[in-house]
Backbone atoms as SQL, in Angstrom:
CREATE TABLE atoms (id INTEGER PRIMARY KEY, chain TEXT, resi INTEGER, resn TEXT, atom TEXT, x REAL, y REAL, z REAL);
INSERT INTO atoms VALUES
  (1, 'A', 1, 'MET', 'N', 0.840, -1.180, 0.000),
  (2, 'A', 1, 'MET', 'CA', 0.000, 0.000, 0.000),
  (3, 'A', 1, 'MET', 'C', 0.878, 1.234, 0.000),
  (4, 'A', 2, 'GLN', 'N', 0.438, 2.230, -0.707),
  (5, 'A', 2, 'GLN', 'CA', 1.215, 3.455, -0.833),
  (6, 'A', 2, 'GLN', 'C', 1.442, 4.093, 0.533),
  (7, 'A', 3, 'GLY', 'N', 2.695, 4.420, 0.797),
  (8, 'A', 3, 'GLY', 'CA', 3.042, 5.073, 2.052),
  (9, 'A', 3, 'GLY', 'C', 3.544, 4.132, 3.123),
  (10, 'A', 4, 'THR', 'N', 3.493, 2.823, 2.882),
  (11, 'A', 4, 'THR', 'CA', 3.850, 1.883, 3.945),
  (12, 'A', 4, 'THR', 'C', 5.252, 1.316, 3.826),
  (13, 'A', 5, 'ASN', 'N', 6.007, 1.697, 2.816),
  (14, 'A', 5, 'ASN', 'CA', 7.349, 1.145, 2.637),
  (15, 'A', 5, 'ASN', 'C', 8.469, 2.091, 3.046),
  (16, 'A', 6, 'GLY', 'N', 8.160, 3.226, 3.610),
  (17, 'A', 6, 'GLY', 'CA', 9.174, 4.193, 4.016),
  (18, 'A', 6, 'GLY', 'C', 9.806, 3.840, 5.352),
  (19, 'A', 7, 'SER', 'N', 10.700, 4.693, 5.810),
  (20, 'A', 7, 'SER', 'CA', 11.361, 4.449, 7.096),
  (21, 'A', 7, 'SER', 'C', 10.381, 4.573, 8.255),
  (22, 'A', 8, 'SER', 'N', 9.352, 5.374, 8.095),
  (23, 'A', 8, 'SER', 'CA', 8.268, 5.476, 9.077),
  (24, 'A', 8, 'SER', 'C', 6.966, 5.161, 8.340),
  (25, 'A', 9, 'PRO', 'N', 6.695, 3.868, 8.113),
  (26, 'A', 9, 'PRO', 'CA', 5.532, 3.513, 7.296),
  (27, 'A', 9, 'PRO', 'C', 4.225, 4.040, 7.859),
  (28, 'A', 10, 'ARG', 'N', 3.409, 4.536, 6.957),
  (29, 'A', 10, 'ARG', 'CA', 2.105, 5.045, 7.337),
  (30, 'A', 10, 'ARG', 'C', 1.226, 5.029, 6.096),
  (31, 'A', 11, 'CYS', 'N', 0.113, 4.390, 6.187),
  (32, 'A', 11, 'CYS', 'CA', -0.830, 4.346, 5.073),
  (33, 'A', 11, 'CYS', 'C', -1.284, 5.766, 4.764),
  (34, 'A', 12, 'ILE', 'N', -1.369, 6.100, 3.479),
  (35, 'A', 12, 'ILE', 'CA', -1.774, 7.460, 3.112),
  (36, 'A', 12, 'ILE', 'C', -3.237, 7.744, 3.441),
  (37, 'A', 13, 'ALA', 'N', -4.027, 6.700, 3.715),
  (38, 'A', 13, 'ALA', 'CA', -5.433, 6.902, 4.079),
  (39, 'A', 13, 'ALA', 'C', -5.615, 7.139, 5.576),
  (40, 'A', 14, 'LEU', 'N', -4.534, 7.001, 6.356),
  (41, 'A', 14, 'LEU', 'CA', -4.611, 7.232, 7.802),
  (42, 'A', 14, 'LEU', 'C', -4.519, 8.726, 8.058),
  (43, 'A', 15, 'MET', 'N', -5.568, 9.294, 8.599),
  (44, 'A', 15, 'MET', 'CA', -5.628, 10.726, 8.851),
  (45, 'A', 15, 'MET', 'C', -5.502, 11.001, 10.345),
  (46, 'A', 16, 'GLY', 'N', -4.932, 12.128, 10.702),
  (47, 'A', 16, 'GLY', 'CA', -4.787, 12.517, 12.093),
  (48, 'A', 16, 'GLY', 'C', -3.339, 12.434, 12.543),
  (49, 'A', 17, 'ILE', 'N', -3.141, 12.454, 13.841),
  (50, 'A', 17, 'ILE', 'CA', -1.806, 12.421, 14.433),
  (51, 'A', 17, 'ILE', 'C', -1.656, 11.124, 15.208),
  (52, 'A', 18, 'ILE', 'N', -0.691, 10.301, 14.798),
  (53, 'A', 18, 'ILE', 'CA', -0.461, 9.028, 15.462),
  (54, 'A', 18, 'ILE', 'C', -0.116, 9.287, 16.928),
  (55, 'A', 19, 'GLY', 'N', -0.751, 8.540, 17.814),
  (56, 'A', 19, 'GLY', 'CA', -0.557, 8.717, 19.243),
  (57, 'A', 19, 'GLY', 'C', -1.543, 9.693, 19.852),
  (58, 'A', 20, 'LYS', 'N', -2.269, 10.406, 19.023),
  (59, 'A', 20, 'LYS', 'CA', -3.287, 11.353, 19.500),
  (60, 'A', 20, 'LYS', 'C', -4.664, 10.867, 19.090),
  (61, 'A', 21, 'GLN', 'N', -4.966, 11.002, 17.801),
  (62, 'A', 21, 'GLN', 'CA', -6.253, 10.553, 17.275),
  (63, 'A', 21, 'GLN', 'C', -6.088, 10.311, 15.783),
  (64, 'A', 22, 'VAL', 'N', -6.437, 9.124, 15.343),
  (65, 'A', 22, 'VAL', 'CA', -6.343, 8.790, 13.925),
  (66, 'A', 22, 'VAL', 'C', -7.625, 8.107, 13.466),
  (67, 'A', 23, 'TYR', 'N', -7.836, 8.147, 12.155),
  (68, 'A', 23, 'TYR', 'CA', -8.962, 7.428, 11.569),
  (69, 'A', 23, 'TYR', 'C', -8.613, 7.084, 10.130),
  (70, 'A', 24, 'CYS', 'N', -9.292, 6.080, 9.609),
  (71, 'A', 24, 'CYS', 'CA', -9.102, 5.661, 8.228),
  (72, 'A', 24, 'CYS', 'C', -10.067, 6.438, 7.345),
  (73, 'A', 25, 'SER', 'N', -9.528, 7.175, 6.376),
  (74, 'A', 25, 'SER', 'CA', -10.383, 7.992, 5.514),
  (75, 'A', 25, 'SER', 'C', -11.106, 7.169, 4.447),
  (76, 'A', 26, 'ILE', 'N', -10.733, 5.910, 4.295),
  (77, 'A', 26, 'ILE', 'CA', -11.388, 5.047, 3.302),
  (78, 'A', 26, 'ILE', 'C', -11.909, 3.771, 3.968),
  (79, 'A', 27, 'TYR', 'N', -12.312, 3.873, 5.232),
  (80, 'A', 27, 'TYR', 'CA', -12.663, 2.697, 6.027),
  (81, 'A', 27, 'TYR', 'C', -13.598, 1.736, 5.300),
  (82, 'A', 28, 'GLU', 'N', -14.664, 2.219, 4.726),
  (83, 'A', 28, 'GLU', 'CA', -15.625, 1.339, 4.056),
  (84, 'A', 28, 'GLU', 'C', -15.048, 0.693, 2.800),
  (85, 'A', 29, 'LYS', 'N', -14.007, 1.299, 2.229),
  (86, 'A', 29, 'LYS', 'CA', -13.411, 0.769, 0.997),
  (87, 'A', 29, 'LYS', 'C', -11.971, 0.327, 1.217),
  (88, 'A', 30, 'ARG', 'N', -11.576, 0.102, 2.470),
  (89, 'A', 30, 'ARG', 'CA', -10.187, -0.219, 2.769),
  (90, 'A', 30, 'ARG', 'C', -9.779, -1.560, 2.167),
  (91, 'A', 31, 'ALA', 'N', -8.501, -1.707, 1.927),
  (92, 'A', 31, 'ALA', 'CA', -7.947, -2.907, 1.320),
  (93, 'A', 31, 'ALA', 'C', -8.022, -4.094, 2.278),
  (94, 'A', 32, 'SER', 'N', -7.939, -5.278, 1.709),
  (95, 'A', 32, 'SER', 'CA', -8.011, -6.487, 2.533),
  (96, 'A', 32, 'SER', 'C', -6.872, -6.545, 3.545),
  (97, 'A', 33, 'VAL', 'N', -5.702, -5.983, 3.211),
  (98, 'A', 33, 'VAL', 'CA', -4.589, -5.994, 4.162),
  (99, 'A', 33, 'VAL', 'C', -4.972, -5.250, 5.445),
  (100, 'A', 34, 'CYS', 'N', -5.786, -4.232, 5.343),
  (101, 'A', 34, 'CYS', 'CA', -6.251, -3.486, 6.511),
  (102, 'A', 34, 'CYS', 'C', -7.360, -4.252, 7.239),
  (103, 'A', 35, 'ARG', 'N', -8.289, -4.797, 6.479),
  (104, 'A', 35, 'ARG', 'CA', -9.390, -5.544, 7.101),
  (105, 'A', 35, 'ARG', 'C', -8.871, -6.759, 7.855),
  (106, 'A', 36, 'ASP', 'N', -7.810, -7.377, 7.330),
  (107, 'A', 36, 'ASP', 'CA', -7.281, -8.599, 7.925),
  (108, 'A', 36, 'ASP', 'C', -6.317, -8.352, 9.084),
  (109, 'A', 37, 'PHE', 'N', -5.824, -7.118, 9.233),
  (110, 'A', 37, 'PHE', 'CA', -4.842, -6.817, 10.288),
  (111, 'A', 37, 'PHE', 'C', -5.555, -6.686, 11.628),
  (112, 'A', 38, 'GLN', 'N', -5.173, -7.520, 12.577),
  (113, 'A', 38, 'GLN', 'CA', -5.785, -7.497, 13.907),
  (114, 'A', 38, 'GLN', 'C', -4.841, -6.845, 14.917),
  (115, 'A', 39, 'PRO', 'N', -5.332, -5.931, 15.735),
  (116, 'A', 39, 'PRO', 'CA', -4.489, -5.404, 16.811),
  (117, 'A', 39, 'PRO', 'C', -4.157, -6.522, 17.794),
  (118, 'A', 40, 'ALA', 'N', -3.037, -6.400, 18.440),
  (119, 'A', 40, 'ALA', 'CA', -2.622, -7.395, 19.426),
  (120, 'A', 40, 'ALA', 'C', -3.693, -7.554, 20.494),
  (121, 'A', 41, 'TRP', 'N', -3.973, -8.770, 20.830),
  (122, 'A', 41, 'TRP', 'CA', -4.869, -9.178, 21.911),
  (123, 'A', 41, 'TRP', 'C', -6.346, -8.956, 21.627),
  (124, 'A', 42, 'LEU', 'N', -6.717, -8.517, 20.431),
  (125, 'A', 42, 'LEU', 'CA', -8.127, -8.323, 20.115),
  (126, 'A', 42, 'LEU', 'C', -8.920, -9.606, 20.339),
  (127, 'A', 43, 'LYS', 'N', -8.347, -10.719, 19.906),
  (128, 'A', 43, 'LYS', 'CA', -9.002, -12.020, 20.066),
  (129, 'A', 43, 'LYS', 'C', -8.232, -12.908, 21.035),
  (130, 'A', 44, 'GLY', 'N', -7.528, -12.261, 21.981),
  (131, 'A', 44, 'GLY', 'CA', -6.781, -12.996, 22.988),
  (132, 'A', 44, 'GLY', 'C', -5.440, -13.520, 22.515),
  (133, 'A', 45, 'GLU', 'N', -4.956, -12.998, 21.382),
  (134, 'A', 45, 'GLU', 'CA', -3.680, -13.450, 20.828),
  (135, 'A', 45, 'GLU', 'C', -2.771, -12.264, 20.551),
  (136, 'A', 46, 'PRO', 'N', -1.447, -12.443, 20.752),
  (137, 'A', 46, 'PRO', 'CA', -0.517, -11.354, 20.432),
  (138, 'A', 46, 'PRO', 'C', -0.413, -11.156, 18.924),
  (139, 'A', 47, 'ASN', 'N', 0.115, -10.022, 18.505),
  (140, 'A', 47, 'ASN', 'CA', 0.374, -9.758, 17.091),
  (141, 'A', 47, 'ASN', 'C', 1.695, -8.992, 17.007),
  (142, 'A', 48, 'GLU', 'N', 2.739, -9.695, 16.598),
  (143, 'A', 48, 'GLU', 'CA', 4.066, -9.080, 16.524),
  (144, 'A', 48, 'GLU', 'C', 4.096, -7.897, 15.558),
  (145, 'A', 49, 'ARG', 'N', 3.340, -7.971, 14.476),
  (146, 'A', 49, 'ARG', 'CA', 3.313, -6.864, 13.515),
  (147, 'A', 49, 'ARG', 'C', 2.701, -5.617, 14.146),
  (148, 'A', 50, 'CYS', 'N', 1.674, -5.797, 14.959),
  (149, 'A', 50, 'CYS', 'CA', 1.061, -4.669, 15.667),
  (150, 'A', 50, 'CYS', 'C', 2.068, -4.065, 16.642),
  (151, 'A', 51, 'ASP', 'N', 2.727, -4.940, 17.414),
  (152, 'A', 51, 'ASP', 'CA', 3.733, -4.464, 18.375),
  (153, 'A', 51, 'ASP', 'C', 4.824, -3.669, 17.660),
  (154, 'A', 52, 'LYS', 'N', 5.315, -4.204, 16.554),
  (155, 'A', 52, 'LYS', 'CA', 6.397, -3.550, 15.808),
  (156, 'A', 52, 'LYS', 'C', 5.957, -2.178, 15.301),
  (157, 'A', 53, 'ALA', 'N', 4.757, -2.100, 14.756),
  (158, 'A', 53, 'ALA', 'CA', 4.256, -0.822, 14.241),
  (159, 'A', 53, 'ALA', 'C', 4.113, 0.198, 15.361),
  (160, 'A', 54, 'ARG', 'N', 3.565, -0.214, 16.486),
  (161, 'A', 54, 'ARG', 'CA', 3.382, 0.708, 17.614),
  (162, 'A', 54, 'ARG', 'C', 4.721, 1.215, 18.126),
  (163, 'A', 55, 'LEU', 'N', 5.694, 0.294, 18.289),
  (164, 'A', 55, 'LEU', 'CA', 7.009, 0.681, 18.789),
  (165, 'A', 55, 'LEU', 'C', 7.710, 1.639, 17.825),
  (166, 'A', 56, 'GLN', 'N', 7.550, 1.421, 16.538),
  (167, 'A', 56, 'GLN', 'CA', 8.187, 2.295, 15.557),
  (168, 'A', 56, 'GLN', 'C', 7.666, 3.726, 15.670),
  (169, 'A', 57, 'TRP', 'N', 6.433, 3.891, 16.109),
  (170, 'A', 57, 'TRP', 'CA', 5.853, 5.219, 16.270),
  (171, 'A', 57, 'TRP', 'C', 5.949, 5.726, 17.706),
  (172, 'A', 58, 'GLY', 'N', 6.719, 5.025, 18.556),
  (173, 'A', 58, 'GLY', 'CA', 6.928, 5.479, 19.926),
  (174, 'A', 58, 'GLY', 'C', 5.767, 5.202, 20.861),
  (175, 'A', 59, 'LEU', 'N', 4.899, 4.271, 20.489),
  (176, 'A', 59, 'LEU', 'CA', 3.757, 3.902, 21.330),
  (177, 'A', 59, 'LEU', 'C', 4.049, 2.599, 22.046),
  (178, 'A', 60, 'SER', 'N', 3.466, 2.408, 23.197),
  (179, 'A', 60, 'SER', 'CA', 3.662, 1.155, 23.920),
  (180, 'A', 60, 'SER', 'C', 2.880, 0.037, 23.241),
  (181, 'A', 61, 'VAL', 'N', 3.362, -1.195, 23.421),
  (182, 'A', 61, 'VAL', 'CA', 2.639, -2.338, 22.865),
  (183, 'A', 61, 'VAL', 'C', 1.364, -2.557, 23.675),
  (184, 'A', 62, 'LEU', 'N', 0.390, -3.161, 23.029),
  (185, 'A', 62, 'LEU', 'CA', -0.865, -3.466, 23.707),
  (186, 'A', 62, 'LEU', 'C', -0.682, -4.678, 24.614),
  (187, 'A', 63, 'THR', 'N', -1.471, -4.749, 25.662),
  (188, 'A', 63, 'THR', 'CA', -1.439, -5.875, 26.587),
  (189, 'A', 63, 'THR', 'C', -2.838, -6.478, 26.678),
  (190, 'A', 64, 'PRO', 'N', -2.933, -7.727, 27.143),
  (191, 'A', 64, 'PRO', 'CA', -4.263, -8.338, 27.281),
  (192, 'A', 64, 'PRO', 'C', -5.179, -7.526, 28.193),
  (193, 'A', 65, 'GLU', 'N', -4.618, -6.891, 29.200),
  (194, 'A', 65, 'GLU', 'CA', -5.426, -6.123, 30.153),
  (195, 'A', 65, 'GLU', 'C', -6.121, -4.926, 29.516),
  (196, 'A', 66, 'VAL', 'N', -5.542, -4.402, 28.453),
  (197, 'A', 66, 'VAL', 'CA', -6.110, -3.231, 27.778),
  (198, 'A', 66, 'VAL', 'C', -7.547, -3.504, 27.345),
  (199, 'A', 67, 'TRP', 'N', -7.804, -4.710, 26.862),
  (200, 'A', 67, 'TRP', 'CA', -9.128, -5.034, 26.325),
  (201, 'A', 67, 'TRP', 'C', -10.181, -5.127, 27.412),
  (202, 'A', 68, 'ASN', 'N', -9.771, -5.233, 28.674),
  (203, 'A', 68, 'ASN', 'CA', -10.706, -5.265, 29.803),
  (204, 'A', 68, 'ASN', 'C', -10.895, -3.900, 30.436),
  (205, 'A', 69, 'GLN', 'N', -10.129, -2.908, 29.984),
  (206, 'A', 69, 'GLN', 'CA', -10.199, -1.562, 30.549),
  (207, 'A', 69, 'GLN', 'C', -10.268, -0.533, 29.419),
  (208, 'A', 70, 'PRO', 'N', -11.380, -0.446, 28.713),
  (209, 'A', 70, 'PRO', 'CA', -11.460, 0.446, 27.560),
  (210, 'A', 70, 'PRO', 'C', -11.149, 1.910, 27.853),
  (211, 'A', 71, 'ASP', 'N', -11.380, 2.351, 29.076),
  (212, 'A', 71, 'ASP', 'CA', -11.088, 3.761, 29.411),
  (213, 'A', 71, 'ASP', 'C', -9.590, 4.029, 29.430),
  (214, 'A', 72, 'ASN', 'N', -8.786, 2.989, 29.623),
  (215, 'A', 72, 'ASN', 'CA', -7.341, 3.134, 29.678),
  (216, 'A', 72, 'ASN', 'C', -6.671, 2.695, 28.394),
  (217, 'A', 73, 'PHE', 'N', -7.442, 2.528, 27.320),
  (218, 'A', 73, 'PHE', 'CA', -6.900, 2.015, 26.076),
  (219, 'A', 73, 'PHE', 'C', -5.863, 2.959, 25.501),
  (220, 'A', 74, 'PRO', 'N', -4.665, 2.434, 25.146),
  (221, 'A', 74, 'PRO', 'CA', -3.639, 3.289, 24.556),
  (222, 'A', 74, 'PRO', 'C', -4.079, 3.868, 23.215),
  (223, 'A', 75, 'LYS', 'N', -3.447, 4.915, 22.812),
  (224, 'A', 75, 'LYS', 'CA', -3.769, 5.557, 21.553),
  (225, 'A', 75, 'LYS', 'C', -3.473, 4.623, 20.391),
  (226, 'A', 76, 'ALA', 'N', -4.203, 4.779, 19.309),
  (227, 'A', 76, 'ALA', 'CA', -4.031, 3.935, 18.130),
  (228, 'A', 76, 'ALA', 'C', -2.817, 4.343, 17.327),
  (229, 'A', 77, 'ALA', 'N', -2.217, 3.353, 16.698),
  (230, 'A', 77, 'ALA', 'CA', -1.104, 3.615, 15.788),
  (231, 'A', 77, 'ALA', 'C', -1.635, 3.970, 14.439);
């Protein structure tokens, strides 16, 4: 996907400021690579790709506890 092969990969459809507030500008028409990408622990399983992306943007990795405490959910990558 365009924008994801740079030193700081970021999909060009991702709008906003990473670590603050982001959204997908083409959510209803997003590519299968986006639909298939699961955040870590969403279904009780880790995701190394999610962890790697978050760390590259200076965000902490997600933990299983996050999904039980939505008010404390870390910012999205």
